[in-house]
C-alpha angles and dihedrals in degrees: 000000000000121000121237108230120186127187125215107235092245090051088056089055090050092047092051090051094059116113093227144351120325110251095352097163105054095281098321095111126127089230135063142180118242110211146154138196115262113181108310094341140072113233119206104213100180146348118227147147126291113262093243091056101043117000095184092049090047092052091048091049092050091049091047092049092050092050095045094046090050088055090054092048090053093053 
């Protein structure tokens, strides 16, 4: 059974700004998607750096994902 994955519009902008593929080396990428399940779908709220690479950027991406996903849940 395929999974339904939706992207918040701002996460699409962040994804398109990445220098290369997301997780191209079996999980050893500097970037990650922050997502949560909403109903029968997974919603990608933001794209940001790994914590070990950029802790502040990671924290900002997590906060943005939480806020954006909450918006989707309220719709």
